[in-house]
VOGU-3710 file (C-alpha; in Angstrom, 3 decimals, decimal comma):
1> metktskypl> 0,000/0,000/0,000  1,412/3,358/-1,007  2,230/5,687/1,896  1,165/9,288/1,527  4,087/11,673/1,985  3,669/15,066/3,590  4,281/18,104/1,444  6,004/19,772/4,405  7,786/17,020/6,389  10,307/19,265/8,130
11> lesvdspadl> 7,827/22,004/8,944  5,340/19,494/10,357  8,030/18,271/12,780  8,277/21,775/14,276  5,534/22,430/16,826  7,593/25,002/18,718  10,930/26,835/18,446  12,375/24,204/20,806  11,700/21,620/18,058  13,298/23,947/15,511
21> rklpesslpq> 16,488/24,184/17,570  16,832/20,363/17,519  17,213/20,352/13,722  20,684/20,213/12,167  21,791/23,564/10,820  22,135/22,079/7,345  18,350/21,475/7,210  17,420/25,139/7,676  17,359/26,076/3,953  14,880/23,247/3,329
31> lckelrgfii> 12,770/24,360/6,295  12,671/27,906/4,865  11,529/26,510/1,529  8,721/24,560/3,196  7,687/27,484/5,395  7,482/29,787/2,382  5,450/27,195/0,470  3,093/26,749/3,423  2,461/30,501/3,593  1,763/30,657/-0,149
41> dslannpghf> -0,619/27,679/-0,022  -2,431/29,045/3,034  -2,901/32,597/1,815  -4,071/31,562/-1,654  -7,362/30,513/-0,053  -7,402/32,461/3,219  -6,322/36,015/2,337  -3,870/37,937/4,482  -0,681/39,978/4,432  1,342/38,119/1,838
51> asslgsvelt> 4,491/39,752/0,458  5,982/40,987/3,737  5,850/37,585/5,423  7,443/35,885/2,406  10,331/38,325/2,657  11,045/37,562/6,317  11,062/33,737/6,220  14,827/33,232/6,617  15,094/35,903/9,297  12,254/34,283/11,270
61> valhyvyatp> 13,854/30,835/11,138  17,290/32,181/12,085  15,962/34,181/15,048  14,100/31,269/16,593  17,048/28,937/15,865  19,653/31,105/17,596  17,624/32,658/20,419  15,918/30,817/23,283  12,424/32,137/22,687  10,102/32,785/24,492
71> edkivwdvgh> 12,593/33,608/27,291  14,428/35,729/24,715  12,050/38,335/23,314  11,388/39,197/19,660  9,408/42,401/19,110  8,002/42,633/15,585  7,173/45,944/13,968  3,667/45,997/12,505  2,754/42,339/12,003  2,776/41,957/8,260
81> qayghkiltg> 6,128/40,177/8,424  5,246/37,794/11,285  3,232/34,968/9,669  6,279/32,686/9,671  6,717/33,511/13,358  3,114/32,470/14,076  3,525/29,206/12,189  6,739/28,243/14,012  5,365/29,091/17,454  2,609/26,518/17,801
91> rrdrfhtnrk> -0,026/28,013/15,518  0,694/26,083/12,321  -2,341/23,805/12,558  -4,621/26,766/13,328  -3,119/29,075/10,737  -6,070/28,438/8,400  -8,186/30,391/10,932  -5,951/33,472/10,682  -8,058/36,682/10,528  -11,305/34,687/10,783
101> fggikpfpsp> -13,878/35,294/13,511  -12,811/33,239/16,531  -9,531/32,283/14,858  -5,962/33,384/15,499  -5,301/37,091/15,532  -4,141/38,977/12,424  -1,137/40,511/14,197  1,167/39,408/17,056  -0,524/39,736/20,436  0,700/38,667/23,902
111> veseydsfva> -2,906/37,711/24,679  -2,619/34,910/22,119  0,908/33,580/22,607  3,838/33,892/25,011  6,041/34,125/21,913  4,372/37,434/20,972  6,342/39,789/23,184  4,424/42,951/22,321  1,382/43,987/20,298  2,255/44,763/16,682
121> ghasnsisaa> -0,542/46,384/14,686  0,690/49,938/14,101  4,119/50,722/12,703  7,313/52,087/14,262  6,805/51,050/17,907  9,210/48,089/18,017  12,406/49,911/19,028  10,767/51,841/21,880  8,938/48,770/23,194  11,951/46,470/22,877
131> lglsvsakle> 14,177/49,051/24,568  11,800/49,069/27,528  11,906/45,261/27,696  15,711/45,264/27,469  16,162/47,876/30,188  13,703/46,122/32,519  15,581/42,826/32,034  18,866/44,530/32,872  17,444/46,258/35,962  16,069/42,965/37,270
141> grkenviavi> 19,230/41,024/36,482  17,658/38,768/33,862  19,953/37,519/31,095  17,335/37,416/28,356  18,043/38,827/24,907  15,679/41,329/23,311  15,462/41,860/19,557  13,455/44,502/17,689  12,657/43,658/14,064  11,735/46,804/12,166
151> gdgsmsggla> 10,975/47,079/8,459  12,245/49,961/6,387  8,731/51,303/5,869  8,394/51,620/9,630  11,673/53,530/9,788  9,864/56,521/8,282  7,811/56,837/11,479  9,001/59,412/13,992  8,600/57,045/16,954  11,357/54,829/15,532
161> yeglnnlant> 13,809/57,736/15,722  12,660/58,667/19,212  13,475/55,096/20,216  16,877/55,239/18,530  17,649/58,514/20,276  16,865/56,943/23,662  18,857/53,866/22,679  21,997/56,008/22,615  21,731/57,310/26,168  20,163/54,354/28,013
171> snnllvilnd> 22,096/51,371/29,322  20,782/48,375/27,351  21,697/45,286/25,345  19,138/45,675/22,601  19,618/44,255/19,116  17,741/46,146/16,401  17,342/44,324/13,081  16,534/46,556/10,134  14,707/44,323/7,656  15,356/46,457/4,607
181> nnmsidksvg> 13,121/45,356/1,755  12,728/48,563/-0,190  15,530/51,108/0,267  18,385/50,910/-2,212  21,625/49,718/-0,630  25,049/50,672/-1,880  27,037/47,752/-3,189  29,804/46,452/-0,964  33,165/48,072/-1,641  35,246/45,072/-2,659
191> gmsqllismh> 36,880/42,628/-0,283  37,693/45,229/2,390  34,018/45,846/3,080  33,366/42,129/3,519  36,438/41,911/5,744  35,030/44,695/7,924  31,717/42,856/8,315  33,503/39,608/9,119  35,971/41,188/11,558  33,362/43,089/13,538
201> ssraynklry> 31,232/39,983/13,974  34,089/37,548/14,706  34,485/36,006/18,166  38,218/36,764/18,290  37,736/40,467/17,543  34,941/40,881/20,079  36,718/38,847/22,761  39,753/41,144/22,442  37,490/44,195/22,456  35,774/42,929/25,623
211> yiarglrkig> 39,009/42,317/27,554  40,399/45,728/26,631  37,198/47,457/27,706  37,056/45,497/30,986  40,660/46,381/31,772  40,061/50,089/31,109  37,002/50,016/33,376  38,963/48,350/36,193  41,592/51,090/36,260  38,912/53,772/36,133
221> ilneqranal> 39,624/55,093/32,655  36,469/53,868/30,926  33,053/54,900/32,251  29,757/54,808/30,293  30,161/58,329/28,900  33,697/57,585/27,695  32,551/54,221/26,301  29,998/56,011/24,115  32,696/58,449/22,997  34,940/55,499/22,157
231> irfnnglkam> 32,191/53,866/20,094  31,689/57,141/18,218  35,454/57,396/17,612  35,586/53,800/16,386  32,639/54,401/14,074  34,176/57,634/12,789  37,453/55,840/12,041  35,580/53,184/10,084  33,773/55,885/8,114  37,075/57,571/7,247
241> lfrqqnffeg> 38,875/54,371/6,245  36,047/52,905/4,185  34,551/56,171/2,917  31,111/55,334/4,236  28,852/57,295/6,561  26,358/55,438/8,767  23,463/57,041/10,610  23,075/54,247/13,145  26,691/54,313/14,255  26,182/57,979/15,038
251> mcaryfgpid> 23,572/56,835/17,570  26,233/54,895/19,542  24,946/51,549/18,301  27,376/49,009/16,888  26,418/48,462/13,257  26,677/45,223/11,255  25,764/44,750/7,634  24,178/44,961/5,237  23,970/41,205/4,735  21,765/38,975/2,598
261> ghdvlelvrm> 18,567/38,395/4,548  17,712/35,339/2,446  20,864/33,399/3,357  19,612/31,614/6,461  22,981/30,044/7,288  24,760/33,407/7,133  22,025/34,943/9,283  22,507/32,190/11,876  26,270/32,758/11,851  25,889/36,504/12,239
271> lrsikdmsgp> 23,287/36,297/14,999  25,434/33,837/16,958  28,430/36,134/16,596  26,691/39,217/17,961  24,286/37,496/20,377  26,380/37,859/23,559  27,740/41,321/22,900  26,839/44,004/25,394  25,383/47,358/24,450  23,038/48,374/21,617
281> rmlhihtvkg> 23,583/46,805/18,198  22,071/47,276/14,758  21,999/44,460/12,199  21,066/45,621/8,705  19,740/42,903/6,393  18,547/43,203/2,827  15,476/41,196/1,786  13,074/41,094/-1,128  9,420/41,668/-0,316  7,442/38,780/-1,793
291> kgwepaekna> 10,531/36,541/-2,025  9,778/33,190/-3,628  6,583/34,244/-5,424  7,489/35,923/-8,695  4,352/38,071/-9,099  4,854/39,462/-5,570  8,545/40,139/-6,188  7,616/42,142/-9,275  4,766/44,095/-7,661  4,999/43,986/-3,869
301> tvwhqpgifd> 2,392/46,741/-3,432  -0,365/44,780/-5,170  0,680/41,601/-3,342  0,897/43,200/0,085  -2,635/41,918/0,786  -3,800/40,418/-2,515  -6,910/38,491/-1,500  -7,579/35,026/-2,935  -5,362/33,931/-5,845  -4,698/30,951/-8,103
311> ietgerivae> -1,413/29,227/-7,202  -1,066/27,648/-10,635  -1,479/30,824/-12,676  -0,578/33,504/-10,120  -3,811/35,293/-11,019  -5,577/37,256/-8,296  -9,281/36,387/-8,043  -11,081/39,709/-7,765  -14,837/39,844/-7,307  -16,509/41,429/-10,306
321> ggsprfqdvf> -19,432/43,841/-10,352  -21,291/45,541/-7,551  -21,061/49,100/-6,334  -17,673/50,821/-6,066  -15,692/51,142/-2,856  -15,929/54,365/-0,883  -12,180/54,852/-1,333  -12,526/54,723/-5,128  -15,329/57,292/-5,091  -13,039/59,443/-2,948
331> getlvelaka> -10,132/59,027/-5,393  -12,172/59,794/-8,507  -13,881/62,785/-6,879  -10,570/64,199/-5,654  -9,240/64,195/-9,223  -12,446/65,883/-10,404  -12,100/68,576/-7,737  -8,385/69,036/-8,419  -9,040/69,671/-12,112  -11,319/72,551/-11,157
341> dkrivgitpa> -9,253/73,958/-8,279  -5,479/74,326/-8,583  -5,130/74,775/-4,823  -6,055/71,143/-4,122  -3,227/68,822/-3,137  -3,293/65,277/-1,737  -1,293/63,964/1,219  -1,212/60,412/2,578  1,091/58,487/4,943  2,211/55,506/2,851
351> mpsgcsmnkl> -1,168/54,373/1,513  -1,820/55,943/-1,905  -3,335/52,752/-3,337  -5,095/51,847/-0,080  -7,039/55,115/-0,074  -7,094/55,489/-3,900  -5,110/58,713/-3,843  -2,936/57,044/-6,470  -5,565/58,311/-8,909  -4,520/61,896/-8,105
361> mqvfpnrffd> -0,876/60,848/-8,273  -1,357/59,615/-11,848  -3,069/62,794/-13,066  -1,281/65,440/-10,960  1,988/63,896/-9,706  3,330/67,281/-8,569  0,258/67,822/-6,378  0,463/64,472/-4,575  2,645/63,716/-1,531  3,245/60,311/0,070
371> vgiaeghavt> 5,071/61,161/3,303  5,705/57,577/4,447  4,469/56,032/7,684  4,371/59,367/9,483  0,835/60,383/10,393  1,799/63,278/12,655  4,024/64,726/9,944  1,265/64,222/7,356  -1,073/66,439/9,396  1,491/69,164/10,160
381> fsaglakggm> 2,853/69,138/6,605  -0,739/69,589/5,419  -1,112/72,454/7,896  1,900/74,151/6,353  0,434/73,687/2,884  -2,857/75,184/4,076  -1,078/78,118/5,693  0,703/78,672/2,396  -2,572/78,947/0,492  -3,168/75,398/-0,722
391> mpfcniyssf> -6,256/73,255/-0,044  -4,880/69,989/1,374  -6,871/66,756/1,364  -5,059/64,638/3,960  -6,234/61,016/3,850  -5,376/58,805/6,839  -6,912/55,564/8,055  -9,026/56,320/11,127  -7,066/54,167/13,590  -3,730/55,582/12,363
401> mqrgydnlih> -4,947/59,158/12,777  -4,773/58,575/16,529  -1,039/59,188/16,134  -1,609/62,643/14,659  -4,046/63,919/17,278  -1,791/66,554/18,856  -0,807/67,771/15,398  -4,458/68,252/14,473  -5,173/70,270/17,614  -1,993/72,351/17,774
411> dvalqklnfv> -1,072/72,808/14,132  -4,460/72,830/12,380  -7,514/73,556/14,535  -5,843/76,179/16,718  -5,060/78,209/13,590  -8,491/77,558/12,023  -6,811/76,431/8,815  -8,739/75,375/5,708  -7,850/71,711/5,789  -9,756/68,541/4,797
421> lcldraglvg> -9,074/65,419/6,839  -10,484/62,297/5,192  -10,654/59,332/7,557  -10,780/56,114/5,544  -11,511/52,769/7,272  -13,716/54,462/9,881  -15,710/52,123/12,120  -15,370/48,336/12,241  -12,979/47,335/9,468  -13,260/43,564/9,799
431> edgpthhgsf> -10,479/41,006/9,613  -7,586/43,282/10,662  -9,056/43,481/14,149  -8,761/45,888/17,100  -5,511/47,556/16,043  -7,192/48,697/12,839  -10,832/49,348/13,761  -11,666/53,029/13,370  -13,563/53,023/16,659  -12,488/56,210/18,367
441> dlaylrpvpd> -12,320/59,094/15,890  -15,802/60,487/16,593  -15,103/60,502/20,333  -11,601/61,973/20,163  -12,452/64,604/17,547  -15,735/65,886/19,011  -14,112/67,894/21,870  -11,765/69,772/19,491  -13,008/73,364/18,954  -13,593/74,938/15,557
451> itisspydec> -13,780/71,791/13,446  -16,538/70,201/11,370  -17,094/66,431/11,660  -19,187/64,701/8,992  -20,000/61,221/7,719  -21,760/60,512/4,398  -24,917/58,446/4,118  -23,799/57,124/0,718  -21,312/57,774/-2,075  -23,149/60,800/-3,454
461> elrrlmftat> -23,085/62,369/-0,008  -19,336/61,709/0,125  -18,884/63,669/-3,102  -21,047/66,528/-1,851  -19,203/66,729/1,464  -15,833/66,785/-0,319  -17,061/69,620/-2,536  -18,495/71,491/0,460  -15,171/71,233/2,287  -13,443/73,207/-0,497
471> qpdmgtfvir> -15,730/76,218/-0,192  -14,414/79,480/1,340  -13,988/79,714/5,112  -14,879/76,099/5,846  -11,928/75,743/8,199  -10,955/72,283/9,423  -13,344/69,779/7,833  -13,365/66,068/8,723  -15,056/63,444/6,514  -15,127/59,857/7,788
481> yprgkgslmd> -16,249/56,838/5,770  -15,938/53,049/6,026  -13,852/50,430/4,337  -15,432/48,513/1,496  -18,254/48,971/-0,974  -21,066/51,462/-0,782  -24,603/51,025/-2,042  -24,881/53,026/-5,268  -24,074/51,918/-8,801  -24,713/55,380/-10,238
491> wrcpletvev> -22,680/57,572/-7,880  -21,509/60,340/-10,237  -23,993/62,883/-8,953  -23,535/66,651/-9,434  -21,121/68,329/-7,031  -23,326/70,433/-4,768  -22,789/72,010/-1,389  -24,349/70,651/1,788  -25,402/73,078/4,502  -22,971/72,488/7,350
501> gkgrcmhegk> -24,611/71,281/10,538  -27,858/70,260/8,849  -29,224/66,724/8,757  -32,238/65,472/6,828  -35,358/63,445/7,442  -35,251/60,152/5,523  -38,591/58,850/6,794  -41,421/60,530/8,667  -42,840/58,907/11,815  -44,470/59,630/15,171
511> dvalltlgpl> -43,560/56,863/17,660  -39,777/56,389/17,609  -36,992/58,682/16,387  -34,009/56,883/14,833  -30,911/59,125/14,513  -28,058/57,702/12,442  -24,670/58,947/11,316  -22,946/57,597/8,229  -23,596/54,701/5,826  -25,075/52,407/8,479
521> gkvmeaavae> -28,132/54,650/8,266  -28,890/53,436/4,760  -28,693/49,813/5,893  -31,271/50,599/8,578  -33,973/51,567/6,067  -34,971/47,888/6,098  -35,298/47,940/9,908  -37,530/51,034/9,675  -39,741/49,309/7,080  -40,053/46,158/9,216
531> aekqgisvah> -40,950/48,215/12,322  -43,711/49,894/10,317  -45,090/46,448/9,448  -45,203/45,672/13,160  -47,194/48,800/13,894  -44,475/51,214/15,023  -44,075/54,504/13,171  -40,387/55,458/12,936  -38,966/58,872/12,044  -35,500/58,328/10,612
541> ydmrflkpld> -33,013/61,212/10,524  -29,624/61,128/8,768  -27,653/63,548/10,960  -24,769/63,978/8,458  -22,749/65,981/10,996  -21,596/65,119/14,476  -20,256/68,643/14,847  -22,036/70,990/14,584  -25,148/68,965/15,452  -28,435/69,839/13,815
551> edilkkvgen> -30,166/71,326/16,857  -33,378/71,941/14,878  -33,758/68,170/14,443  -32,851/67,525/18,079  -35,366/70,140/19,290  -38,101/68,536/17,183  -37,180/65,074/18,486  -37,023/66,255/22,090  -40,465/67,876/21,862  -42,271/65,079/20,007
561> fkyvvtledg> -40,767/61,707/20,946  -40,455/59,831/24,207  -38,165/57,128/22,741  -35,025/57,751/20,670  -32,533/55,272/19,154  -29,113/56,462/17,963  -26,744/54,445/15,759  -23,130/55,164/14,804  -20,139/53,151/13,575  -18,001/54,393/16,451
571> tikgglgsav> -17,625/53,924/20,178  -20,810/54,552/22,168  -18,841/56,638/24,646  -18,284/60,147/23,346  -19,883/60,007/19,915  -23,316/60,777/18,444  -25,317/59,046/21,173  -23,433/60,899/23,902  -23,967/64,208/22,086  -27,722/63,577/21,782
581> veymtangyt> -28,035/62,687/25,488  -26,067/65,819/26,423  -28,363/67,993/24,295  -31,548/66,488/25,708  -30,333/66,883/29,291  -29,118/70,453/28,778  -32,421/71,514/27,231  -34,804/69,818/29,621  -36,083/67,105/27,283  -36,691/63,662/28,775
591> pkvkvlgipd> -36,960/60,998/26,071  -35,459/57,600/26,771  -32,375/57,318/24,549  -30,993/53,956/23,436  -27,414/54,354/22,168  -26,159/51,752/19,652  -22,571/51,598/18,481  -19,219/49,990/19,244  -19,240/48,857/22,905  -16,714/49,866/25,554
601> nfvehgtpde> -14,280/47,055/24,822  -11,793/46,154/22,107  -13,629/44,286/19,350  -11,788/41,323/17,878  -11,473/40,416/14,193  -14,063/38,920/11,882  -16,094/39,952/8,865  -17,879/43,303/9,276  -21,268/41,551/9,279  -20,147/39,235/12,093
611> lyricgmdke> -18,820/42,155/14,104  -21,920/44,310/13,571  -23,995/41,428/14,877  -21,985/40,834/18,065  -21,843/44,605/18,713  -25,612/44,992/18,296  -25,260/47,229/15,237  -26,882/45,054/12,567  -30,382/45,422/11,136  -31,887/42,852/13,509
621> svleailkyk> -30,406/44,550/16,583  -31,672/47,978/15,506  -35,130/46,529/14,871  -35,068/44,921/18,325  -34,149/48,290/19,877  -36,986/50,033/18,007  -39,503/47,397/19,118  -38,641/48,156/22,752  -41,019/51,094/22,238  -43,890/48,674/22,846
631> el> -42,638/48,113/26,412  -42,764/51,791/27,396
//
């Protein structure tokens, strides 16, 4: 009888990093091949972050082979590059549930695994977090190693440089690995450059360096301040001899590299060589995003998160038909507005295709600015453009805008600048989970003076709000909209202004007032119709604006209804529902108000429909809330 052979025999023998460390070193290239194949097979049918994890396969294997994880700590930046890490740390057999409701989490999380040393959903936090772990280990006398793995995209974030700055003046033994998969790297300068890399990572060199340093400390010549000066002198001498400048060496970190990040045996050798060194170190590796899958190597942006694809042909399987995505309506409308108004410019922090601002880039390349993963800078740069007379449309995902909050208050709102902030991915975004849900923007923006906060009912309303925001003296204008498709096939409506602070009645009624903000309101038309069938007359109002609120509507509701239901795709604390309750209380109205929205807890990942249901924001939940009127 023929025995069935496993497609991944080595990988299936690794249920933990401890199993990995039992393998002979010579088997690691084959393990990398199997791990890469497993990721490709898995993501072809269960979509996820593809190209980044393919590029970090060898690094992941080498780290867990050399370091005694989980006692040694690996801190990943973002989580796009950590699928191999999940698979090798006991989650291989559950990897098919990745990003699914009730399945494993989309990004590293200490809640899920002891191997996930720190949460990794937003970029650029790895160095700061890992530095804290390293310093705490040193203060408590623990011998554990701490490694921060940061991708070059994340190096554009200001927090990464704040961490590096602190790295230079804090006693630590942190290793920072720069996984460089995009920046161009100068070619090595002949044999001398390779000799330098080899010498500085060799045991003999570092043993001699250690004994000299220890001797100088014993006789009182070398303290920490002088040690840093000596490192700077050593780094300066290297720069002079080899005609190379290095930013990281200027931060008092010992620098190694660049080396080939796809040579797993060389990575193991290098990591072993620098593992027991004291003080901060930087290892610079060069990788190819999408390594091992030719289409992804050629177009890493498209294959960052490609959806379902055919392994045989390499063809992405894209759903045809249906209404357009909100982001595409935004992109097309921005180009339309820019053609009519030369002041309009577009700014985005590293997501031109994600927010469809690449459409503006193609038509007006000199009026488009991708500032990298730097949300705070995106806002303040936009403020400077506005102060200079331009009309900036700054597009940032809602959850990432949290990092630009001070910039919005200090640099934009305080000066009452004409500035349009478009918050894509507002509300529950689905499979990317709590690090990416746009839960908090309504609550954190509402207290800021002198700004307008709006959310469109549908795609035509998005176009009208964008046009309204460009009119004279509109000041700081926020437009938030969700991820995914809208509801209209024919969305190219005329560009007309909307009266700021004015909602509209979508359905007349006398028993219950339903106040909604944003596209969820359109979904609730079915709930209103069903309530009518059950004998309850519902007045439905699309509020359009959270700030300023339409007080005419609220006055009418307060005077004529004893039961009010509010619905928003944002946290129930601080958003539309809170604003309505505050108004009713301040003006002496006493209706019972039922507030529906994202509850006061972090919502896990799943499809939007699944999440709306568990949060009580779906059609059935709204209908149930309306029917409570019968119990009054």
